[in-house]
N, C-alpha and C positions, 0 to 999 in steps of 0.2 A: 490447451488446457484441459483435463480433467477436472472437471466442479468434484466428482465423488472423492475423488483422492485428495482434491485442496480440503474438503469437509474431514476426512480424515487426519487429516496434519494438525489440523484446528484442532481438534479434537484431542488429541496425544500432546498438543503443546499447551492445552488447559488444561490437562488433565481429567477431561469431563467424559463422563457415559454419556450414552446414547442418549437416557432415560432423562441426564439433566439437563443436558442440551433442548431435547422436547421440552422440558419445564421452561427452560430460559427464554425459550422461541415462542413459545404460547401453541405449539403444537400436539398433537397426539403423538402416542409413542409410534404408533404404527406408520407414520407418516414418513419418520426418523429411522425407522428399522426399515420400512419399503426403501429406502433411500440407498441401504448399506446390502442388506441382504439381497435384493433383487436387482439393485445395480441400475436405479431409475432415476432420469436427471432432476432434480427436483423443478418445479415447476421458479418463473420468477417471483408471484406474492409469498412462495415459501421459502427460497432463499432469500427472498428481504428480511424475513423474520428471523432466518438463522442468523444473517447477518449482523442485525441488530444483536442478536443475543450476543456476540463475538466483537460487539461494538463496532461494526467495520461497515465500510459504505460497499455498494456493488460493485464501484471502482475498486476499491483497494480488494476487493476479493478476487476480481480479475485480473489484476495487475502482474504483470511477469516482471520481476526484480523489485528493487526499493521503490518503495514509494517517497516521493517527496512533497510536503505539504507547500503550498502555494500561498504563503502569508501575503499580508498587503503590500508589503516593503517588494519582495519578488515579482509581483503582480505590475508593479509601477516598474520595475525593472525590463520586465518581456516588453513591456507597453510602448518604453524608449527605444529597446533593442531593435522594436520593429521598423523604425524609420530613419536609423545610421545605415551609411553606405557601406558595403564590403569594407572599403580601406579603413573605415572608422571603427567598424566592428573588430578587424584585424588588430589594429591601433589598444582599441579596449582589450581584448581578450591579451594582447602582450601585456599592457600594463598589470591587468590581473595577474598574469603570471610572475613579473618582476616583483610585484606585491607579495605573491604567497612565498613566494623563495624566499625573500627578505626575513619576511616571520616566522621560517621554518628557521633561519640561518641564528636570528634571536631567542628560538626556543633554544636553538642547541648551545649557545652561549650559556645561558642560564642555567643550563645542567650542569 
């Protein structure tokens, strides 16, 4: 993943200028300009400030694809999953798939 390309995408999505990013991140204009004009990779502290400006974590910045928030409820499910046997995991996945299909069928009936 190219951090500079990701930064450009974030700027475009937010509609921010490089100047506005510098102000929001508490960085100098030259720091942001150098990232783009000289194609320099930002240092971790600089990237942390930029991520904070975009309300992102470093993990979210570097994530490929969709990020899923791990709620306390999901954390509990993952913890329980770890102790299931392969057969139990398969049975649970089958049950969840059946429940999802039933839910979809009910949604179609209501429409």
